C-alpha positions as CSV (number, residue, x, y, z in Angstrom):
1,V,38.9,26.2,154.5
2,G,41.4,28.8,154.3
3,A,41.9,31.7,151.6
4,R,44.3,34.4,151.3
5,V,42.6,37.9,151.2
6,A,44.1,41.3,150.3
7,S,45.5,43.4,153.5
8,H,43.0,45.9,153.0
9,I,40.0,43.4,153.2
10,R,38.7,42.0,156.7
11,L,38.0,38.6,157.2
12,Q,34.4,38.6,158.8
13,L,33.4,35.1,159.1
14,N,34.8,31.5,159.5
15,R,33.2,28.4,158.3
16,F,34.3,25.0,159.3
17,W,34.0,21.7,157.4
18,D,34.4,18.4,159.5
19,D,34.3,15.9,156.8
20,D,37.1,15.0,154.2
21,L,37.7,17.2,151.3
22,H,37.4,15.7,147.6
23,R,41.1,15.6,146.2
24,T,43.0,15.0,143.0
25,S,45.3,12.1,142.3
26,T,48.1,14.4,143.4
27,K,46.4,15.0,146.8
28,K,45.2,18.8,146.1
29,I,42.2,20.0,147.1
30,K,39.2,20.0,144.4
31,R,38.3,23.6,144.6
32,R,35.1,23.4,142.6
33,D,33.7,20.9,145.5
34,V,34.8,23.2,148.0
35,V,32.9,25.9,146.3
36,Q,29.8,23.7,146.1
37,I,30.4,23.2,149.8
38,L,30.6,26.9,150.9
39,E,27.4,27.3,148.8
40,R,25.5,24.5,150.5
41,L,26.6,26.3,153.7
42,M,25.6,29.9,152.8
43,S,22.1,28.4,151.7
44,A,21.5,26.5,154.7
45,E,22.5,29.9,156.8
46,E,19.6,31.8,154.5
47,Q,17.2,28.9,155.5
48,T,17.7,28.9,159.0
49,S,19.2,32.5,160.4
50,L,19.4,33.0,163.9
51,S,18.6,36.5,163.9
52,T,14.9,36.2,162.3
53,D,13.6,33.5,164.5
54,I,15.6,33.0,167.6
55,E,13.2,33.0,169.8
56,D,10.9,30.5,167.9
57,T,10.3,27.4,170.1
58,T,8.5,25.4,167.6
59,W,10.2,23.2,164.9
60,S,9.0,25.0,162.0
61,W,12.3,26.0,161.1
62,L,13.5,22.2,161.1
63,D,10.4,21.3,159.2
64,K,11.4,23.7,156.2
65,A,15.0,22.6,156.3
66,L,13.9,18.8,156.2
67,G,11.5,19.8,153.3
68,K,14.2,21.6,151.1
69,L,16.2,18.8,151.5
70,S,13.9,16.3,150.6
71,D,11.4,17.9,148.3
72,F,8.9,17.1,150.7
73,D,6.3,19.5,151.9
74,P,7.0,20.8,155.1
75,A,3.6,20.9,156.4
76,R,3.2,17.3,156.3
77,I,6.3,16.8,158.3
78,H,5.5,15.7,161.9
79,N,7.0,13.8,165.1
80,A,6.6,10.2,163.5
81,T,7.7,11.0,159.9
82,H,10.9,8.6,159.0
83,F,13.6,9.8,157.6
84,Q,14.3,7.0,155.1
85,D,11.0,5.8,154.6
86,D,9.0,9.1,154.1
87,L,11.8,11.6,153.2
88,G,14.2,9.3,151.6
89,F,17.2,10.4,153.2
90,D,20.6,9.2,152.1
91,S,24.0,9.5,153.5
92,L,24.9,12.7,151.5
93,M,21.4,14.3,152.8
94,V,22.7,13.7,156.0
95,I,26.1,15.7,155.8
96,E,24.0,18.5,154.6
97,L,21.5,18.4,157.4
98,A,24.5,18.5,159.8
99,S,25.6,21.7,158.1
100,I,22.1,23.1,158.4
101,L,22.2,22.2,162.2
102,E,25.7,23.5,162.7
103,T,24.4,27.0,161.7
104,R,21.8,27.1,164.3
105,G,24.2,26.3,166.9
106,F,23.6,22.3,167.0
107,H,26.9,20.5,166.8
108,I,25.9,17.0,166.1
109,A,28.2,14.5,164.1
110,S,26.5,13.1,161.0
111,D,27.3,9.8,162.3
112,Q,24.8,10.3,165.1
113,L,22.3,11.7,163.0
114,T,22.4,8.7,160.7
115,H,21.2,6.5,163.1
116,L,17.9,8.4,164.0
117,Q,15.0,7.0,162.5
118,T,12.2,9.9,162.9
119,V,11.8,13.6,162.9
120,G,10.8,13.3,166.8
121,E,13.9,11.6,167.6
122,L,15.8,14.3,166.1
123,Q,13.6,17.2,168.2
124,N,14.2,15.2,171.2
125,L,18.1,15.2,170.6
126,L,18.4,18.9,169.8
127,A,16.1,19.6,172.7
128,G,18.7,17.9,175.1
129,N,16.6,14.8,175.9
130,P,19.7,13.0,177.3
131,N,17.9,9.5,176.8
132,A,17.6,10.4,173.0
133,A,21.1,11.4,172.9
134,S,22.4,8.1,174.5
135,T,20.0,6.0,172.2
136,A,21.2,7.5,169.1
137,L,25.2,7.2,170.3
138,V,24.6,3.5,171.4
139,K,23.3,2.9,167.7
140,V,26.3,4.5,166.6
141,S,28.6,2.4,168.4
142,T,26.7,-0.7,167.9
143,A,25.2,-0.9,164.5
144,T,27.9,-2.2,162.9
145,S,29.2,-4.8,165.2
146,T,25.5,-6.3,165.8
147,K,24.8,-9.0,163.1
148,I,21.5,-11.0,163.0
149,E,21.8,-14.5,162.8
150,E,19.2,-16.5,160.7
151,F,17.9,-19.8,160.9
152,P,19.6,-22.9,159.1
153,V,18.2,-23.5,155.5
154,H,19.3,-26.3,153.3
155,P,20.5,-25.0,149.7
156,S,18.3,-27.6,147.9
157,F,15.3,-26.4,149.9
158,A,16.0,-23.1,149.4
159,R,16.3,-23.1,145.7
160,V,13.3,-25.2,144.9
161,A,10.9,-22.9,147.4
162,K,12.7,-19.7,145.7
163,Q,11.6,-21.3,142.3
164,S,8.0,-21.9,143.3
165,L,7.7,-18.6,144.9
166,H,8.7,-17.0,141.6
167,A,6.4,-19.3,139.5
168,T,3.5,-18.3,141.9
169,Q,4.2,-14.5,141.4
170,M,4.5,-14.6,137.8
171,R,1.0,-16.4,137.7
172,A,-0.6,-13.9,140.1
173,Y,0.6,-11.0,137.4
174,S,-0.8,-13.2,134.6
175,N,-4.1,-13.9,136.4
176,L,-5.0,-11.4,138.5
177,F,-4.0,-8.1,136.2
178,N,-4.2,-7.1,132.5
179,V,-0.2,-6.5,131.9
180,E,1.0,-4.8,128.5
181,V,4.4,-4.9,128.1
182,F,6.0,-2.7,125.0
183,G,9.4,-2.6,124.0
184,R,10.9,-6.0,124.6
185,A,13.0,-5.6,121.7
186,N,15.4,-3.5,123.6
187,L,16.2,-6.2,125.7
188,P,19.9,-6.7,125.5
189,H,20.2,-10.6,126.0
190,H,23.8,-10.6,125.0
191,N,24.4,-8.6,128.3
192,P,22.4,-9.4,131.6
193,N,24.9,-7.5,133.6
194,L,23.5,-4.0,134.0
195,I,21.1,-2.1,136.3
196,V,17.5,-1.9,135.7
197,V,15.9,1.5,136.8
198,A,12.3,2.2,137.3
199,N,9.8,4.6,138.5
200,H,8.3,3.4,141.8
201,S,4.9,4.0,143.5
202,S,3.6,0.5,144.5
203,H,4.5,-2.8,146.2
204,L,3.4,-4.2,143.2
205,D,6.2,-2.6,141.0
206,M,9.2,-5.1,141.8
207,G,7.2,-8.2,140.9
208,L,5.7,-6.3,137.8
209,V,9.3,-5.2,136.5
210,K,10.4,-9.2,136.8
211,Y,7.2,-10.1,135.0
212,A,7.8,-7.8,131.9
213,L,11.4,-9.0,131.7
214,G,10.6,-12.4,131.5
215,D,13.4,-15.5,131.2
216,Y,15.9,-12.6,130.6
217,G,15.3,-10.9,134.2
218,A,14.5,-14.2,135.9
219,D,17.5,-13.9,138.1
220,I,17.5,-10.1,138.7
221,R,18.2,-8.9,142.2
222,A,16.8,-6.0,143.9
223,L,17.8,-3.5,146.6
224,A,15.7,-3.7,149.7
225,A,16.3,-1.9,152.8
226,A,18.3,-3.9,155.4
227,D,16.5,-2.2,158.6
228,Y,13.1,-3.3,157.1
229,F,13.5,-6.4,155.1
230,F,16.5,-8.2,157.2
231,R,15.7,-6.6,160.8
232,N,15.2,-9.8,162.5
233,K,16.1,-13.2,162.3
234,A,12.8,-14.9,160.8
235,R,12.8,-12.0,158.2
236,K,16.5,-12.3,157.6
237,T,15.9,-16.2,156.9
238,F,13.2,-15.7,154.5
239,F,14.4,-12.8,152.4
240,K,17.8,-14.1,152.3
241,N,16.9,-17.7,151.1
242,F,13.9,-17.5,149.4
243,T,14.0,-14.1,147.3
244,N,16.7,-12.4,145.5
245,L,16.6,-9.2,147.5
246,L,19.7,-7.5,148.3
247,P,20.2,-5.8,151.4
248,V,21.0,-2.3,151.6
249,E,22.2,0.0,154.7
250,R,20.0,3.2,154.7
251,S,22.8,4.7,156.8
252,G,26.6,5.5,156.4
253,S,28.8,5.9,153.4
254,L,27.7,4.9,149.9
255,E,30.4,2.6,149.7
256,A,29.3,1.0,153.1
257,S,25.3,1.1,152.1
258,L,26.0,0.0,148.6
259,G,28.4,-3.1,149.4
260,A,26.1,-6.0,148.6
261,A,24.8,-4.3,145.1
262,H,28.8,-3.9,144.3
263,E,29.4,-7.5,144.7
264,A,26.4,-8.5,142.9
265,L,27.3,-6.3,139.9
266,R,30.8,-7.6,140.3
267,R,29.4,-11.3,139.8
268,G,27.8,-10.4,136.5
269,E,24.4,-10.3,138.0
270,M,21.5,-7.9,136.8
271,L,20.5,-5.3,139.5
272,L,16.7,-3.7,140.1
273,M,16.9,-0.4,141.6
274,F,14.3,2.3,142.2
275,P,16.4,5.5,142.4
276,E,13.6,7.7,143.8
277,G,14.3,6.2,147.1
278,T,10.9,5.4,148.4
279,R,7.6,4.8,146.9
280,S,5.7,8.1,145.3
281,T,2.6,9.1,147.1
282,D,0.8,10.4,144.4
283,G,2.2,8.2,141.4
284,K,4.3,11.3,139.8
285,L,8.1,10.4,138.9
286,R,10.5,12.2,141.5
287,P,13.7,12.7,141.3
288,F,16.5,10.4,141.2
289,R,19.1,9.7,144.0
290,R,22.9,9.7,143.8
291,G,23.4,6.3,144.4
292,L,22.5,5.1,141.1
293,G,25.0,7.1,139.6
294,Y,27.6,6.0,142.0
295,L,27.1,2.6,141.1
296,V,27.1,2.9,137.4
297,D,30.2,5.2,137.6
298,S,32.3,2.7,139.8
299,Q,31.2,-0.5,138.3
300,I,31.1,0.9,134.6
301,I,27.8,-0.5,134.1
302,D,25.0,-0.1,131.4
303,I,21.4,1.3,132.6
304,L,18.1,-0.2,131.3
305,P,15.6,2.3,132.1
306,I,11.7,1.2,132.6
307,Y,8.6,3.2,133.1
308,I,5.7,1.6,135.0
309,E,2.2,2.6,134.6
310,G,-1.1,1.6,136.6
311,T,0.5,0.2,140.0
312,H,-0.3,3.4,142.0
313,R,-3.9,3.2,141.2
314,A,-3.9,-0.4,141.8
315,L,-1.9,-0.5,145.0
316,P,-0.9,2.9,146.2
317,K,1.1,3.6,149.2
318,G,-0.6,2.6,152.3
319,Q,-3.3,0.3,150.6
320,K,-3.1,-3.1,152.0
321,L,-4.7,-5.2,149.0
322,P,-4.8,-4.4,145.2
323,S,-7.9,-2.3,143.9
324,P,-10.4,-4.8,141.9
325,T,-11.0,-2.4,139.8
326,S,-7.7,-1.2,138.7
327,R,-6.3,-3.8,136.8
328,N,-4.4,-2.8,133.8
329,L,-0.8,-2.5,134.1
330,K,1.6,-1.2,131.5
331,V,5.3,-1.6,131.4
332,Y,7.7,0.4,128.7
333,I,11.2,-0.7,128.4
334,G,13.3,1.8,126.9
335,K,16.9,1.5,125.3
336,V,20.1,0.8,127.2
337,I,21.9,3.9,128.1
338,S,25.9,2.9,127.6
339,A,28.4,3.1,130.8
340,H,31.0,4.2,128.4
341,E,29.0,7.2,126.9
342,L,28.3,8.4,130.6
343,K,32.0,8.1,131.2
344,R,32.7,10.4,128.0
345,E,29.6,12.8,129.2
346,T,31.3,13.1,132.8
347,K,34.9,13.5,131.7
348,G,36.2,16.2,134.2
349,M,33.4,16.1,136.5
350,S,33.7,16.0,140.2
351,P,32.3,13.0,141.7
352,T,29.2,14.8,142.9
353,E,28.7,16.0,139.6
354,C,29.3,12.8,137.8
355,Y,26.7,10.8,140.1
356,D,24.1,13.7,139.7
357,H,24.8,13.6,136.0
358,I,24.3,9.7,135.6
359,S,21.3,9.8,137.8
360,T,19.7,12.8,136.0
361,R,20.1,11.1,132.5
362,A,18.4,7.7,133.9
363,H,15.7,10.1,134.9
364,A,15.3,11.8,132.0
365,A,14.9,8.1,129.9
366,V,12.4,7.0,132.1
367,A,10.3,10.4,132.0
368,A,10.6,10.1,128.0
369,L,9.0,6.7,128.2
370,R,6.4,8.0,130.4
371,D,5.9,10.9,127.7
372,A,6.2,8.8,124.6
373,Q,3.4,6.3,125.5
374,G,0.6,8.7,124.8
375,G,-0.8,9.4,121.7
376,T,2.2,8.7,119.2
377,G,4.3,7.1,121.6
378,L,5.6,3.6,121.9
379,K,2.2,1.7,122.5
380,K,1.0,2.8,119.0
381,R,4.4,2.2,117.2
382,E,3.8,-1.4,118.4
383,Q,0.3,-1.6,117.2
384,D,0.6,0.2,113.9
385,L,2.3,-2.6,111.9
386,E,0.0,-2.2,108.9
387,P,3.1,-0.2,107.0
388,L,5.5,-2.7,108.1
389,F,3.6,-5.4,105.9
390,T,2.2,-3.4,103.2
391,G,5.6,-2.3,102.3
392,L,7.3,-5.8,101.9
393,P,6.1,-6.1,98.3
394,A,8.4,-3.3,97.3
395,K,11.3,-5.2,98.8
396,F,10.4,-8.4,97.1
397,S,13.3,-10.1,95.4
398,R,12.6,-13.0,92.8
399,N,13.7,-16.6,92.3
400,Q,14.5,-16.9,96.2
401,V,12.4,-19.9,96.7
402,D,11.6,-23.0,94.4
403,S,8.2,-23.7,95.7
404,P,5.4,-21.6,97.4
405,V,6.1,-20.7,101.3
406,N,3.8,-19.4,103.9
407,F,4.8,-17.4,106.7
408,Y,2.4,-16.6,109.6
409,F,3.6,-13.8,112.0
410,S,1.6,-13.6,115.3
411,L,3.2,-10.4,116.9
412,G,0.5,-10.2,119.7
413,N,-3.0,-10.9,120.8
414,N,-5.0,-8.8,119.0
415,D,-6.3,-9.3,115.3
416,H,-3.9,-6.4,113.8
417,H,-0.8,-8.1,115.3
418,K,-1.8,-11.4,113.3
419,W,-0.6,-11.5,109.5
420,T,0.3,-14.0,106.8
421,V,2.8,-13.6,104.0
422,T,2.8,-15.8,100.8
423,V,5.8,-16.0,98.5
424,N,6.7,-18.2,95.6
425,A,9.3,-17.6,93.0
426,D,7.6,-14.6,91.0
427,Q,5.5,-12.9,93.4
428,C,4.3,-12.3,97.0
429,A,0.9,-11.7,98.7
430,I,0.2,-9.7,102.2
431,F,-3.1,-11.0,104.1
432,Q,-4.0,-9.6,107.7
433,G,-4.9,-12.6,109.9
434,K,-4.2,-16.4,109.8
435,T,-5.3,-16.9,106.2
436,A,-3.5,-20.1,104.8
437,A,-4.8,-23.7,105.6
438,Q,-1.0,-25.0,105.7
439,V,1.4,-22.5,107.3
440,D,5.2,-23.5,106.6
441,C,7.1,-21.0,109.1
442,V,5.3,-19.8,112.0
443,V,7.1,-16.8,113.8
444,K,6.2,-15.4,117.1
445,T,7.8,-12.2,118.5
446,S,7.2,-8.9,119.8
447,P,6.3,-6.0,117.3
448,E,9.7,-4.2,118.0
449,I,11.5,-7.1,117.2
450,F,9.8,-7.5,113.9
451,R,9.9,-4.0,113.1
452,K,13.8,-4.1,113.7
453,I,13.8,-7.2,111.4
454,V,12.3,-5.2,108.6
455,Q,13.5,-1.7,109.1
456,E,16.9,-2.2,110.5
457,S,18.2,-5.6,108.9
458,Y,18.2,-7.0,112.1
459,V,19.3,-10.8,112.6
460,P,18.4,-12.4,115.8
461,S,20.7,-13.7,118.0
462,Y,21.1,-17.3,119.3
463,D,20.1,-16.1,122.8
464,E,17.1,-14.6,121.8
465,F,16.2,-17.9,120.1
466,I,16.9,-19.8,123.2
467,S,15.2,-17.5,125.8
468,G,11.9,-17.3,123.6
469,V,12.3,-13.5,122.6
470,I,11.5,-15.1,119.1
471,K,10.1,-18.3,118.6
472,T,9.9,-20.2,115.3
473,N,9.2,-23.6,114.0
474,D,11.8,-23.1,111.3
475,P,14.7,-21.0,111.5
476,A,16.3,-21.6,108.3
477,L,12.5,-20.5,106.6
478,L,13.1,-17.4,108.7
479,M,16.2,-16.6,107.3
480,R,14.8,-17.1,103.8
481,F,12.2,-14.7,104.6
482,Q,14.9,-12.3,104.9
483,A,16.6,-12.9,101.8
484,V,13.2,-12.8,99.9
485,F,12.4,-9.3,100.7
486,Q,16.2,-8.2,100.8
487,L,16.2,-7.6,104.8
């Protein structure tokens, strides 16, 4: 990067950048991005100054640099620490690591770093171990050309087996855990083509999200590390044919690693992402990676935020079987974040700034669900139904029915979720529980859907009736209910 300087100023230090710089549509270099690169290089120099520990023969400086990049405790980094699984490294972090190493005199291409698996491999490479260096170079040259084959599976058998496995998984969540789902009214049944994002601290999370979404998310696809789930012939055959997992390359460019996700979204499918990159070891919400922002920006796709509670206690990272005493799981579904709204918010930003903004917005939405669920949060809102029913008489409109009609609303499993509403031409009566011997109209839905019907004059869509989000034995009477109470 060159710059003009006044004649009386002497240039004291050059900094070089091997990768392509971001450019505008007219091929001009984006100066703001250049400033960010320089700031990262200068920060790396501060962290790994040769003058302060040039005689240091340990790897403490490397542990500190890796810890800063990944927001990981340097004291817990050791030879077997895995870059992707433990530190959550992505392609952008690899480039920054290459910059840090450059300041210490290690001229290693980011492509070579990309294919190192553990911190120990990197230490060997930096120490000049020829075997480590040649192994990494072999990975660089062959990783993209090696294609793992799979056993032949008939499509009909794969379809039946996948359906059977899905049904078994859903029964397991229903029978082995106490699952509560809040916010199902926020599901956009008219639009299944979006990205679902959630916090991640357990192997239970993926199946729990599918369980919470119900029929709406029956075909949801989930991203999975290609080097783990598709690493040999048997695993690739199973996960490709009998699950909805999509392989993600945890190395290389964002475009290459998320290629399968791109194609799924273009086909109109729903995608599940855990943007933290790996399971949280303490159950706390971690920052979201830029890959989410990249996908949303490039595909102009909406985001559905979800917060999961209880899975870290039930099956934390490192534990093989779920705890028999931690069976309470909760899922909180938030409102959709519009892609077009995000486009307006990120107008004029550089790509990196745009991706960061989108990922941060999604993180904030998940964090808000986490914070709202306690005390006066979403759970209490769903349970506090009494004001909705006791407020109906004030909205009553006479002469909307010719004969008495009994409506029974079942909005959950508890007693306070069940109400009876009786109306005739002149008056109405509200009772908690099922009090009428004969019920003309039964309505089963979530508290949030009923809240929208009463407070927002919401009319359920055809898709919501078909999918079972709202169930009734008489849709015409349900419409009449809205007329009786001027909803």
